[in-house]
Structures are given as structure tokens and as C-alpha cells.
PDB file of N, CA, C and O in Angstrom, chain B, residues numbered from 101:
ATOM      1  N   MET B 101      22.583  51.470 249.309  1.00  0.00           N
ATOM      2  CA  MET B 101      22.920  52.768 248.785  1.00  0.00           C
ATOM      3  C   MET B 101      24.356  53.155 249.158  1.00  0.00           C
ATOM      4  O   MET B 101      25.075  53.757 248.361  1.00  0.00           O
ATOM      5  N   LYS B 102      24.757  52.798 250.381  1.00  0.00           N
ATOM      6  CA  LYS B 102      26.103  53.118 250.851  1.00  0.00           C
ATOM      7  C   LYS B 102      27.162  52.373 250.024  1.00  0.00           C
ATOM      8  O   LYS B 102      28.226  52.921 249.739  1.00  0.00           O
ATOM      9  N   LEU B 103      26.873  51.152 249.648  1.00  0.00           N
ATOM     10  CA  LEU B 103      27.786  50.341 248.852  1.00  0.00           C
ATOM     11  C   LEU B 103      27.981  50.937 247.463  1.00  0.00           C
ATOM     12  O   LEU B 103      29.099  50.973 246.949  1.00  0.00           O
ATOM     13  N   ILE B 104      26.908  51.397 246.866  1.00  0.00           N
ATOM     14  CA  ILE B 104      26.989  51.999 245.528  1.00  0.00           C
ATOM     15  C   ILE B 104      27.820  53.286 245.577  1.00  0.00           C
ATOM     16  O   ILE B 104      28.644  53.527 244.695  1.00  0.00           O
ATOM     17  N   THR B 105      27.605  54.104 246.600  1.00  0.00           N
ATOM     18  CA  THR B 105      28.357  55.350 246.752  1.00  0.00           C
ATOM     19  C   THR B 105      29.847  55.062 246.923  1.00  0.00           C
ATOM     20  O   THR B 105      30.684  55.723 246.309  1.00  0.00           O
ATOM     21  N   THR B 106      30.171  54.091 247.744  1.00  0.00           N
ATOM     22  CA  THR B 106      31.564  53.713 247.965  1.00  0.00           C
ATOM     23  C   THR B 106      32.200  53.203 246.679  1.00  0.00           C
ATOM     24  O   THR B 106      33.339  53.547 246.365  1.00  0.00           O
ATOM     25  N   ALA B 107      31.469  52.388 245.944  1.00  0.00           N
ATOM     26  CA  ALA B 107      31.982  51.855 244.679  1.00  0.00           C
ATOM     27  C   ALA B 107      32.215  52.972 243.669  1.00  0.00           C
ATOM     28  O   ALA B 107      33.225  52.961 242.966  1.00  0.00           O
ATOM     29  N   LEU B 108      31.306  53.928 243.585  1.00  0.00           N
ATOM     30  CA  LEU B 108      31.477  55.055 242.660  1.00  0.00           C
ATOM     31  C   LEU B 108      32.670  55.927 243.036  1.00  0.00           C
ATOM     32  O   LEU B 108      33.408  56.375 242.158  1.00  0.00           O
ATOM     33  N   VAL B 109      32.865  56.171 244.323  1.00  0.00           N
ATOM     34  CA  VAL B 109      34.025  56.959 244.778  1.00  0.00           C
ATOM     35  C   VAL B 109      35.318  56.232 244.423  1.00  0.00           C
ATOM     36  O   VAL B 109      36.269  56.860 243.959  1.00  0.00           O
ATOM     37  N   CYS B 110      35.367  54.937 244.631  1.00  0.00           N
ATOM     38  CA  CYS B 110      36.564  54.155 244.282  1.00  0.00           C
ATOM     39  C   CYS B 110      36.822  54.193 242.780  1.00  0.00           C
ATOM     40  O   CYS B 110      37.967  54.319 242.345  1.00  0.00           O
ATOM     41  N   LEU B 111      35.766  54.085 241.999  1.00  0.00           N
ATOM     42  CA  LEU B 111      35.899  54.136 240.546  1.00  0.00           C
ATOM     43  C   LEU B 111      36.417  55.497 240.079  1.00  0.00           C
ATOM     44  O   LEU B 111      37.272  55.562 239.196  1.00  0.00           O
ATOM     45  N   LEU B 112      35.910  56.573 240.659  1.00  0.00           N
ATOM     46  CA  LEU B 112      36.381  57.915 240.321  1.00  0.00           C
ATOM     47  C   LEU B 112      37.845  58.123 240.716  1.00  0.00           C
ATOM     48  O   LEU B 112      38.613  58.720 239.962  1.00  0.00           O
ATOM     49  N   LEU B 113      38.225  57.638 241.879  1.00  0.00           N
ATOM     50  CA  LEU B 113      39.627  57.753 242.311  1.00  0.00           C
ATOM     51  C   LEU B 113      40.556  56.972 241.390  1.00  0.00           C
ATOM     52  O   LEU B 113      41.649  57.439 241.069  1.00  0.00           O
ATOM     53  N   ALA B 114      40.134  55.800 240.967  1.00  0.00           N
ATOM     54  CA  ALA B 114      40.952  54.995 240.052  1.00  0.00           C
ATOM     55  C   ALA B 114      41.082  55.689 238.699  1.00  0.00           C
ATOM     56  O   ALA B 114      42.142  55.631 238.077  1.00  0.00           O
ATOM     57  N   ALA B 115      40.027  56.337 238.243  1.00  0.00           N
ATOM     58  CA  ALA B 115      40.070  57.028 236.954  1.00  0.00           C
ATOM     59  C   ALA B 115      40.971  58.257 237.010  1.00  0.00           C
ATOM     60  O   ALA B 115      41.564  58.641 236.001  1.00  0.00           O
ATOM     61  N   MET B 116      41.076  58.871 238.177  1.00  0.00           N
ATOM     62  CA  MET B 116      41.892  60.074 238.317  1.00  0.00           C
ATOM     63  C   MET B 116      43.347  59.773 238.678  1.00  0.00           C
ATOM     64  O   MET B 116      44.155  60.697 238.770  1.00  0.00           O
ATOM     65  N   TRP B 117      43.694  58.516 238.880  1.00  0.00           N
ATOM     66  CA  TRP B 117      45.049  58.129 239.262  1.00  0.00           C
ATOM     67  C   TRP B 117      46.038  58.614 238.205  1.00  0.00           C
ATOM     68  O   TRP B 117      45.851  58.345 237.018  1.00  0.00           O
ATOM     69  N   PRO B 118      47.091  59.328 238.621  1.00  0.00           N
ATOM     70  CA  PRO B 118      48.022  59.881 237.618  1.00  0.00           C
ATOM     71  C   PRO B 118      48.804  58.779 236.911  1.00  0.00           C
ATOM     72  O   PRO B 118      49.428  57.929 237.546  1.00  0.00           O
ATOM     73  N   GLN B 119      48.754  58.813 235.591  1.00  0.00           N
ATOM     74  CA  GLN B 119      49.501  57.867 234.781  1.00  0.00           C
ATOM     75  C   GLN B 119      50.222  58.628 233.703  1.00  0.00           C
ATOM     76  O   GLN B 119      49.720  59.632 233.197  1.00  0.00           O
ATOM     77  N   ASP B 120      51.376  58.165 233.354  1.00  0.00           N
ATOM     78  CA  ASP B 120      52.151  58.781 232.289  1.00  0.00           C
ATOM     79  C   ASP B 120      51.764  58.101 230.985  1.00  0.00           C
ATOM     80  O   ASP B 120      52.083  56.931 230.774  1.00  0.00           O
ATOM     81  N   ALA B 121      51.088  58.817 230.122  1.00  0.00           N
ATOM     82  CA  ALA B 121      50.580  58.230 228.890  1.00  0.00           C
ATOM     83  C   ALA B 121      51.694  57.859 227.914  1.00  0.00           C
ATOM     84  O   ALA B 121      51.494  56.987 227.069  1.00  0.00           O
ATOM     85  N   THR B 122      52.867  58.501 228.010  1.00  0.00           N
ATOM     86  CA  THR B 122      53.943  58.207 227.074  1.00  0.00           C
ATOM     87  C   THR B 122      54.829  57.060 227.530  1.00  0.00           C
ATOM     88  O   THR B 122      55.662  56.583 226.759  1.00  0.00           O
ATOM     89  N   SER B 123      54.671  56.617 228.740  1.00  0.00           N
ATOM     90  CA  SER B 123      55.504  55.540 229.258  1.00  0.00           C
ATOM     91  C   SER B 123      54.984  54.199 228.756  1.00  0.00           C
ATOM     92  O   SER B 123      53.773  54.004 228.650  1.00  0.00           O
ATOM     93  N   LYS B 124      55.885  53.277 228.448  1.00  0.00           N
ATOM     94  CA  LYS B 124      55.478  51.955 227.974  1.00  0.00           C
ATOM     95  C   LYS B 124      55.132  51.033 229.133  1.00  0.00           C
ATOM     96  O   LYS B 124      54.483  50.005 228.936  1.00  0.00           O
ATOM     97  N   SER B 125      55.556  51.387 230.330  1.00  0.00           N
ATOM     98  CA  SER B 125      55.309  50.559 231.497  1.00  0.00           C
ATOM     99  C   SER B 125      54.968  51.457 232.676  1.00  0.00           C
ATOM    100  O   SER B 125      55.554  52.528 232.831  1.00  0.00           O
ATOM    101  N   MET B 126      54.036  51.033 233.496  1.00  0.00           N
ATOM    102  CA  MET B 126      53.690  51.848 234.660  1.00  0.00           C
ATOM    103  C   MET B 126      54.823  51.877 235.671  1.00  0.00           C
ATOM    104  O   MET B 126      54.877  52.777 236.509  1.00  0.00           O
ATOM    105  N   HIS B 127      55.733  50.906 235.609  1.00  0.00           N
ATOM    106  CA  HIS B 127      56.827  50.838 236.570  1.00  0.00           C
ATOM    107  C   HIS B 127      58.054  51.639 236.136  1.00  0.00           C
ATOM    108  O   HIS B 127      58.963  51.836 236.943  1.00  0.00           O
ATOM    109  N   MET B 128      58.106  52.100 234.903  1.00  0.00           N
ATOM    110  CA  MET B 128      59.235  52.868 234.397  1.00  0.00           C
ATOM    111  C   MET B 128      58.800  54.304 234.153  1.00  0.00           C
ATOM    112  O   MET B 128      58.103  54.576 233.176  1.00  0.00           O
ATOM    113  N   PRO B 129      59.193  55.220 235.013  1.00  0.00           N
ATOM    114  CA  PRO B 129      58.767  56.597 234.811  1.00  0.00           C
ATOM    115  C   PRO B 129      59.394  57.231 233.572  1.00  0.00           C
ATOM    116  O   PRO B 129      60.450  56.804 233.104  1.00  0.00           O
ATOM    117  N   TYR B 130      58.735  58.239 233.063  1.00  0.00           N
ATOM    118  CA  TYR B 130      59.134  58.973 231.864  1.00  0.00           C
ATOM    119  C   TYR B 130      60.559  59.514 231.984  1.00  0.00           C
ATOM    120  O   TYR B 130      61.280  59.557 230.987  1.00  0.00           O
ATOM    121  N   ALA B 131      60.977  59.924 233.172  1.00  0.00           N
ATOM    122  CA  ALA B 131      62.278  60.560 233.373  1.00  0.00           C
ATOM    123  C   ALA B 131      63.452  59.602 233.133  1.00  0.00           C
ATOM    124  O   ALA B 131      64.590  60.066 233.068  1.00  0.00           O
ATOM    125  N   ARG B 132      63.234  58.322 233.003  1.00  0.00           N
ATOM    126  CA  ARG B 132      64.326  57.375 232.823  1.00  0.00           C
ATOM    127  C   ARG B 132      64.742  57.209 231.367  1.00  0.00           C
ATOM    128  O   ARG B 132      65.659  56.441 231.078  1.00  0.00           O
ATOM    129  N   CYS B 133      64.095  57.908 230.451  1.00  0.00           N
ATOM    130  CA  CYS B 133      64.447  57.847 229.029  1.00  0.00           C
ATOM    131  C   CYS B 133      65.099  59.157 228.597  1.00  0.00           C
ATOM    132  O   CYS B 133      64.864  60.208 229.192  1.00  0.00           O
ATOM    133  N   CYS B 134      65.910  59.076 227.566  1.00  0.00           N
ATOM    134  CA  CYS B 134      66.565  60.271 227.022  1.00  0.00           C
ATOM    135  C   CYS B 134      65.995  60.580 225.638  1.00  0.00           C
ATOM    136  O   CYS B 134      65.709  59.679 224.849  1.00  0.00           O
ATOM    137  N   PHE B 135      65.839  61.870 225.366  1.00  0.00           N
ATOM    138  CA  PHE B 135      65.351  62.300 224.064  1.00  0.00           C
ATOM    139  C   PHE B 135      66.274  63.335 223.433  1.00  0.00           C
ATOM    140  O   PHE B 135      66.169  63.606 222.237  1.00  0.00           O
ATOM    141  N   ASN B 136      67.175  63.914 224.216  1.00  0.00           N
ATOM    142  CA  ASN B 136      68.178  64.847 223.718  1.00  0.00           C
ATOM    143  C   ASN B 136      69.549  64.282 224.066  1.00  0.00           C
ATOM    144  O   ASN B 136      69.779  63.833 225.189  1.00  0.00           O
ATOM    145  N   PHE B 137      70.458  64.308 223.093  1.00  0.00           N
ATOM    146  CA  PHE B 137      71.754  63.668 223.287  1.00  0.00           C
ATOM    147  C   PHE B 137      72.893  64.642 223.029  1.00  0.00           C
ATOM    148  O   PHE B 137      72.775  65.570 222.229  1.00  0.00           O
ATOM    149  N   LEU B 138      73.995  64.407 223.726  1.00  0.00           N
ATOM    150  CA  LEU B 138      75.183  65.229 223.544  1.00  0.00           C
ATOM    151  C   LEU B 138      75.726  65.046 222.133  1.00  0.00           C
ATOM    152  O   LEU B 138      75.777  63.930 221.617  1.00  0.00           O
ATOM    153  N   GLU B 139      76.126  66.143 221.519  1.00  0.00           N
ATOM    154  CA  GLU B 139      76.771  66.043 220.212  1.00  0.00           C
ATOM    155  C   GLU B 139      78.255  65.745 220.387  1.00  0.00           C
ATOM    156  O   GLU B 139      78.838  64.972 219.625  1.00  0.00           O
ATOM    157  N   ARG B 140      78.857  66.363 221.392  1.00  0.00           N
ATOM    158  CA  ARG B 140      80.267  66.097 221.726  1.00  0.00           C
ATOM    159  C   ARG B 140      80.318  65.500 223.118  1.00  0.00           C
ATOM    160  O   ARG B 140      79.644  65.981 224.029  1.00  0.00           O
ATOM    161  N   LEU B 141      81.098  64.471 223.285  1.00  0.00           N
ATOM    162  CA  LEU B 141      81.215  63.835 224.593  1.00  0.00           C
ATOM    163  C   LEU B 141      82.096  64.680 225.508  1.00  0.00           C
ATOM    164  O   LEU B 141      83.101  65.236 225.066  1.00  0.00           O
ATOM    165  N   PRO B 142      81.720  64.776 226.783  1.00  0.00           N
ATOM    166  CA  PRO B 142      82.524  65.559 227.727  1.00  0.00           C
ATOM    167  C   PRO B 142      83.816  64.831 228.086  1.00  0.00           C
ATOM    168  O   PRO B 142      83.955  63.630 227.853  1.00  0.00           O
ATOM    169  N   SER B 143      84.733  65.563 228.642  1.00  0.00           N
ATOM    170  CA  SER B 143      85.980  64.969 229.121  1.00  0.00           C
ATOM    171  C   SER B 143      85.661  63.950 230.218  1.00  0.00           C
ATOM    172  O   SER B 143      84.773  64.176 231.040  1.00  0.00           O
ATOM    173  N   GLN B 144      86.371  62.857 230.226  1.00  0.00           N
ATOM    174  CA  GLN B 144      86.142  61.830 231.250  1.00  0.00           C
ATOM    175  C   GLN B 144      86.424  62.359 232.645  1.00  0.00           C
ATOM    176  O   GLN B 144      85.894  61.826 233.620  1.00  0.00           O
ATOM    177  N   LYS B 145      87.240  63.386 232.764  1.00  0.00           N
ATOM    178  CA  LYS B 145      87.556  63.981 234.072  1.00  0.00           C
ATOM    179  C   LYS B 145      86.339  64.655 234.687  1.00  0.00           C
ATOM    180  O   LYS B 145      86.274  64.810 235.906  1.00  0.00           O
ATOM    181  N   LEU B 146      85.378  65.058 233.869  1.00  0.00           N
ATOM    182  CA  LEU B 146      84.190  65.771 234.353  1.00  0.00           C
ATOM    183  C   LEU B 146      83.061  64.828 234.759  1.00  0.00           C
ATOM    184  O   LEU B 146      82.089  65.262 235.378  1.00  0.00           O
ATOM    185  N   ILE B 147      83.177  63.544 234.419  1.00  0.00           N
ATOM    186  CA  ILE B 147      82.102  62.573 234.660  1.00  0.00           C
ATOM    187  C   ILE B 147      82.344  61.830 235.975  1.00  0.00           C
ATOM    188  O   ILE B 147      83.422  61.279 236.201  1.00  0.00           O
ATOM    189  N   ARG B 148      81.329  61.824 236.833  1.00  0.00           N
ATOM    190  CA  ARG B 148      81.419  61.102 238.106  1.00  0.00           C
ATOM    191  C   ARG B 148      81.076  59.628 237.902  1.00  0.00           C
ATOM    192  O   ARG B 148      81.817  58.750 238.346  1.00  0.00           O
ATOM    193  N   CYS B 149      79.952  59.354 237.229  1.00  0.00           N
ATOM    194  CA  CYS B 149      79.508  57.975 237.022  1.00  0.00           C
ATOM    195  C   CYS B 149      78.469  57.960 235.890  1.00  0.00           C
ATOM    196  O   CYS B 149      78.133  59.009 235.339  1.00  0.00           O
ATOM    197  N   TYR B 150      77.972  56.787 235.554  1.00  0.00           N
ATOM    198  CA  TYR B 150      76.976  56.655 234.495  1.00  0.00           C
ATOM    199  C   TYR B 150      75.930  55.618 234.867  1.00  0.00           C
ATOM    200  O   TYR B 150      76.145  54.773 235.736  1.00  0.00           O
ATOM    201  N   ARG B 151      74.795  55.703 234.188  1.00  0.00           N
ATOM    202  CA  ARG B 151      73.761  54.664 234.281  1.00  0.00           C
ATOM    203  C   ARG B 151      73.127  54.515 232.907  1.00  0.00           C
ATOM    204  O   ARG B 151      73.111  55.460 232.117  1.00  0.00           O
ATOM    205  N   ARG B 152      72.617  53.354 232.631  1.00  0.00           N
ATOM    206  CA  ARG B 152      71.950  53.095 231.353  1.00  0.00           C
ATOM    207  C   ARG B 152      70.464  53.446 231.478  1.00  0.00           C
ATOM    208  O   ARG B 152      69.886  53.371 232.563  1.00  0.00           O
ATOM    209  N   THR B 153      69.862  53.826 230.360  1.00  0.00           N
ATOM    210  CA  THR B 153      68.426  54.084 230.377  1.00  0.00           C
ATOM    211  C   THR B 153      67.676  52.757 230.385  1.00  0.00           C
ATOM    212  O   THR B 153      68.256  51.692 230.173  1.00  0.00           O
ATOM    213  N   SER B 154      66.389  52.847 230.631  1.00  0.00           N
ATOM    214  CA  SER B 154      65.544  51.666 230.678  1.00  0.00           C
ATOM    215  C   SER B 154      65.505  50.975 229.316  1.00  0.00           C
ATOM    216  O   SER B 154      65.539  51.649 228.286  1.00  0.00           O
ATOM    217  N   PRO B 155      65.434  49.653 229.293  1.00  0.00           N
ATOM    218  CA  PRO B 155      65.328  48.940 228.015  1.00  0.00           C
ATOM    219  C   PRO B 155      64.019  49.225 227.279  1.00  0.00           C
ATOM    220  O   PRO B 155      63.915  48.936 226.086  1.00  0.00           O
ATOM    221  N   THR B 156      63.026  49.780 227.959  1.00  0.00           N
ATOM    222  CA  THR B 156      61.756  50.099 227.312  1.00  0.00           C
ATOM    223  C   THR B 156      61.793  51.445 226.587  1.00  0.00           C
ATOM    224  O   THR B 156      60.824  51.802 225.918  1.00  0.00           O
ATOM    225  N   CYS B 157      62.879  52.190 226.704  1.00  0.00           N
ATOM    226  CA  CYS B 157      62.999  53.490 226.039  1.00  0.00           C
ATOM    227  C   CYS B 157      63.192  53.304 224.535  1.00  0.00           C
ATOM    228  O   CYS B 157      63.648  52.253 224.083  1.00  0.00           O
ATOM    229  N   SER B 158      62.845  54.320 223.779  1.00  0.00           N
ATOM    230  CA  SER B 158      62.950  54.235 222.321  1.00  0.00           C
ATOM    231  C   SER B 158      64.398  54.291 221.834  1.00  0.00           C
ATOM    232  O   SER B 158      64.696  53.806 220.743  1.00  0.00           O
ATOM    233  N   HIS B 159      65.306  54.877 222.629  1.00  0.00           N
ATOM    234  CA  HIS B 159      66.723  54.953 222.271  1.00  0.00           C
ATOM    235  C   HIS B 159      67.555  54.306 223.373  1.00  0.00           C
ATOM    236  O   HIS B 159      67.299  54.524 224.557  1.00  0.00           O
ATOM    237  N   SER B 160      68.537  53.523 222.991  1.00  0.00           N
ATOM    238  CA  SER B 160      69.476  52.964 223.956  1.00  0.00           C
ATOM    239  C   SER B 160      70.495  54.051 224.271  1.00  0.00           C
ATOM    240  O   SER B 160      71.238  54.492 223.394  1.00  0.00           O
ATOM    241  N   ALA B 161      70.524  54.476 225.528  1.00  0.00           N
ATOM    242  CA  ALA B 161      71.382  55.607 225.884  1.00  0.00           C
ATOM    243  C   ALA B 161      72.037  55.390 227.236  1.00  0.00           C
ATOM    244  O   ALA B 161      71.684  54.484 227.991  1.00  0.00           O
ATOM    245  N   VAL B 162      73.008  56.258 227.514  1.00  0.00           N
ATOM    246  CA  VAL B 162      73.707  56.271 228.785  1.00  0.00           C
ATOM    247  C   VAL B 162      73.553  57.675 229.367  1.00  0.00           C
ATOM    248  O   VAL B 162      73.700  58.669 228.656  1.00  0.00           O
ATOM    249  N   VAL B 163      73.257  57.748 230.668  1.00  0.00           N
ATOM    250  CA  VAL B 163      73.131  59.033 231.347  1.00  0.00           C
ATOM    251  C   VAL B 163      74.396  59.227 232.173  1.00  0.00           C
ATOM    252  O   VAL B 163      74.691  58.440 233.072  1.00  0.00           O
ATOM    253  N   PHE B 164      75.136  60.281 231.859  1.00  0.00           N
ATOM    254  CA  PHE B 164      76.343  60.618 232.618  1.00  0.00           C
ATOM    255  C   PHE B 164      75.962  61.565 233.742  1.00  0.00           C
ATOM    256  O   PHE B 164      75.263  62.552 233.511  1.00  0.00           O
ATOM    257  N   ARG B 165      76.412  61.278 234.957  1.00  0.00           N
ATOM    258  CA  ARG B 165      76.268  62.214 236.073  1.00  0.00           C
ATOM    259  C   ARG B 165      77.605  62.928 236.214  1.00  0.00           C
ATOM    260  O   ARG B 165      78.638  62.309 236.472  1.00  0.00           O
ATOM    261  N   MET B 166      77.560  64.224 236.040  1.00  0.00           N
ATOM    262  CA  MET B 166      78.772  65.023 236.074  1.00  0.00           C
ATOM    263  C   MET B 166      79.163  65.354 237.516  1.00  0.00           C
ATOM    264  O   MET B 166      78.337  65.257 238.423  1.00  0.00           O
ATOM    265  N   LYS B 167      80.401  65.739 237.721  1.00  0.00           N
ATOM    266  CA  LYS B 167      80.888  66.063 239.061  1.00  0.00           C
ATOM    267  C   LYS B 167      80.200  67.286 239.646  1.00  0.00           C
ATOM    268  O   LYS B 167      80.130  67.429 240.867  1.00  0.00           O
ATOM    269  N   LYS B 168      79.686  68.176 238.787  1.00  0.00           N
ATOM    270  CA  LYS B 168      78.969  69.356 239.273  1.00  0.00           C
ATOM    271  C   LYS B 168      77.502  69.068 239.560  1.00  0.00           C
ATOM    272  O   LYS B 168      76.784  69.956 240.019  1.00  0.00           O
ATOM    273  N   GLY B 169      77.039  67.844 239.300  1.00  0.00           N
ATOM    274  CA  GLY B 169      75.688  67.450 239.667  1.00  0.00           C
ATOM    275  C   GLY B 169      74.712  67.287 238.520  1.00  0.00           C
ATOM    276  O   GLY B 169      73.716  66.580 238.674  1.00  0.00           O
ATOM    277  N   GLN B 170      74.955  67.914 237.369  1.00  0.00           N
ATOM    278  CA  GLN B 170      74.011  67.791 236.264  1.00  0.00           C
ATOM    279  C   GLN B 170      74.143  66.427 235.590  1.00  0.00           C
ATOM    280  O   GLN B 170      75.136  65.723 235.774  1.00  0.00           O
ATOM    281  N   GLU B 171      73.123  66.066 234.806  1.00  0.00           N
ATOM    282  CA  GLU B 171      73.125  64.809 234.060  1.00  0.00           C
ATOM    283  C   GLU B 171      73.003  65.103 232.574  1.00  0.00           C
ATOM    284  O   GLU B 171      72.322  66.048 232.177  1.00  0.00           O
ATOM    285  N   SER B 172      73.666  64.291 231.748  1.00  0.00           N
ATOM    286  CA  SER B 172      73.630  64.443 230.292  1.00  0.00           C
ATOM    287  C   SER B 172      73.513  63.071 229.658  1.00  0.00           C
ATOM    288  O   SER B 172      74.065  62.091 230.158  1.00  0.00           O
ATOM    289  N   CYS B 173      72.790  63.011 228.552  1.00  0.00           N
ATOM    290  CA  CYS B 173      72.566  61.750 227.849  1.00  0.00           C
ATOM    291  C   CYS B 173      73.444  61.642 226.611  1.00  0.00           C
ATOM    292  O   CYS B 173      73.714  62.634 225.933  1.00  0.00           O
ATOM    293  N   ALA B 174      73.882  60.425 226.330  1.00  0.00           N
ATOM    294  CA  ALA B 174      74.632  60.128 225.111  1.00  0.00           C
ATOM    295  C   ALA B 174      74.158  58.778 224.586  1.00  0.00           C
ATOM    296  O   ALA B 174      73.796  57.892 225.360  1.00  0.00           O
ATOM    297  N   LEU B 175      74.162  58.633 223.290  1.00  0.00           N
ATOM    298  CA  LEU B 175      73.771  57.360 222.694  1.00  0.00           C
ATOM    299  C   LEU B 175      74.762  56.271 223.083  1.00  0.00           C
ATOM    300  O   LEU B 175      75.970  56.508 223.098  1.00  0.00           O
ATOM    301  N   SER B 176      74.269  55.096 223.394  1.00  0.00           N
ATOM    302  CA  SER B 176      75.123  53.988 223.844  1.00  0.00           C
ATOM    303  C   SER B 176      76.188  53.616 222.824  1.00  0.00           C
ATOM    304  O   SER B 176      77.304  53.253 223.195  1.00  0.00           O
ATOM    305  N   SER B 177      75.852  53.703 221.550  1.00  0.00           N
ATOM    306  CA  SER B 177      76.802  53.300 220.509  1.00  0.00           C
ATOM    307  C   SER B 177      78.031  54.199 220.451  1.00  0.00           C
ATOM    308  O   SER B 177      79.059  53.794 219.910  1.00  0.00           O
ATOM    309  N   ARG B 178      77.946  55.414 220.997  1.00  0.00           N
ATOM    310  CA  ARG B 178      79.068  56.351 220.928  1.00  0.00           C
ATOM    311  C   ARG B 178      79.971  56.313 222.155  1.00  0.00           C
ATOM    312  O   ARG B 178      81.031  56.940 222.140  1.00  0.00           O
ATOM    313  N   VAL B 179      79.596  55.604 223.214  1.00  0.00           N
ATOM    314  CA  VAL B 179      80.317  55.723 224.481  1.00  0.00           C
ATOM    315  C   VAL B 179      80.957  54.433 224.973  1.00  0.00           C
ATOM    316  O   VAL B 179      81.300  54.333 226.151  1.00  0.00           O
ATOM    317  N   ARG B 180      81.124  53.458 224.116  1.00  0.00           N
ATOM    318  CA  ARG B 180      81.669  52.169 224.564  1.00  0.00           C
ATOM    319  C   ARG B 180      83.032  52.313 225.236  1.00  0.00           C
ATOM    320  O   ARG B 180      83.274  51.702 226.277  1.00  0.00           O
ATOM    321  N   ASP B 181      83.918  53.108 224.658  1.00  0.00           N
ATOM    322  CA  ASP B 181      85.247  53.288 225.249  1.00  0.00           C
ATOM    323  C   ASP B 181      85.164  54.018 226.592  1.00  0.00           C
ATOM    324  O   ASP B 181      85.934  53.724 227.507  1.00  0.00           O
ATOM    325  N   TYR B 182      84.237  54.963 226.712  1.00  0.00           N
ATOM    326  CA  TYR B 182      84.073  55.696 227.970  1.00  0.00           C
ATOM    327  C   TYR B 182      83.662  54.774 229.109  1.00  0.00           C
ATOM    328  O   TYR B 182      84.161  54.896 230.228  1.00  0.00           O
ATOM    329  N   LEU B 183      82.762  53.864 228.821  1.00  0.00           N
ATOM    330  CA  LEU B 183      82.215  53.019 229.882  1.00  0.00           C
ATOM    331  C   LEU B 183      83.253  52.095 230.499  1.00  0.00           C
ATOM    332  O   LEU B 183      83.073  51.632 231.625  1.00  0.00           O
ATOM    333  N   LYS B 184      84.312  51.826 229.796  1.00  0.00           N
ATOM    334  CA  LYS B 184      85.386  50.981 230.340  1.00  0.00           C
ATOM    335  C   LYS B 184      86.168  51.699 231.427  1.00  0.00           C
ATOM    336  O   LYS B 184      86.768  51.060 232.292  1.00  0.00           O
ATOM    337  N   LYS B 185      86.161  53.034 231.384  1.00  0.00           N
ATOM    338  CA  LYS B 185      86.980  53.827 232.290  1.00  0.00           C
ATOM    339  C   LYS B 185      86.194  54.547 233.374  1.00  0.00           C
ATOM    340  O   LYS B 185      86.790  55.150 234.266  1.00  0.00           O
ATOM    341  N   ILE B 186      84.858  54.496 233.314  1.00  0.00           N
ATOM    342  CA  ILE B 186      84.005  55.208 234.273  1.00  0.00           C
ATOM    343  C   ILE B 186      83.166  54.191 235.037  1.00  0.00           C
ATOM    344  O   ILE B 186      82.703  53.205 234.463  1.00  0.00           O
ATOM    345  N   LYS B 187      82.971  54.428 236.318  1.00  0.00           N
ATOM    346  CA  LYS B 187      82.205  53.497 237.130  1.00  0.00           C
ATOM    347  C   LYS B 187      80.701  53.750 237.005  1.00  0.00           C
ATOM    348  O   LYS B 187      80.287  54.886 236.775  1.00  0.00           O
ATOM    349  N   PRO B 188      79.881  52.710 237.153  1.00  0.00           N
ATOM    350  CA  PRO B 188      78.424  52.904 237.141  1.00  0.00           C
ATOM    351  C   PRO B 188      77.962  53.576 238.435  1.00  0.00           C
ATOM    352  O   PRO B 188      78.610  53.464 239.476  1.00  0.00           O
ATOM    353  N   CYS B 189      76.825  54.277 238.348  1.00  0.00           N
ATOM    354  CA  CYS B 189      76.266  54.953 239.546  1.00  0.00           C
ATOM    355  C   CYS B 189      75.618  53.936 240.477  1.00  0.00           C
ATOM    356  O   CYS B 189      75.096  54.306 241.529  1.00  0.00           O
TER     357      CYS B 189
END
């Protein structure tokens, strides 16, 4: 009886484990993808560094970390010249 109770508790805990249903991979959290993009690119003087989004995201994008701390997304196809002059995070 003790074994069955333990197995049921484990099964319930596994069922309640938080998972992101929109993520394509359990190892890539939802926050690593961009869904809103800058219409105008910021001045390069305002950008501290950049990182690319996960390859599993629906859009290929670059996340700019600004000197004031905020982050903004831009489509990769629009920022090729920027990436030559800005360092990765």
C-alpha cells in the first residue's frame, strides 16, 4: 500500500511540473524568443551589446541590451551592419 501511495504522489508531482506549452524545447525558455520588433533601429551609441535569439524561435532576431538596461528586439535581416560594430553580450 505504501508503494502505491508513493507512486501516485510521484505521478501527481510530475503532472503538475510547470512546463511552457508554447516553447518548442524544454531547455529553451519562452523569454528567449522575440515577438515584437523595433520599427526604427536605435543609435549605436545607445546599445551596450547584443545577443541572438534561440534557433528554435519562430523569428530570427537579435536582442539589443541598451546602456540604460532595457532590452529591445530587431529582426536579424535588418541589423547586419550594426552587428559588425557592436560586441556580443
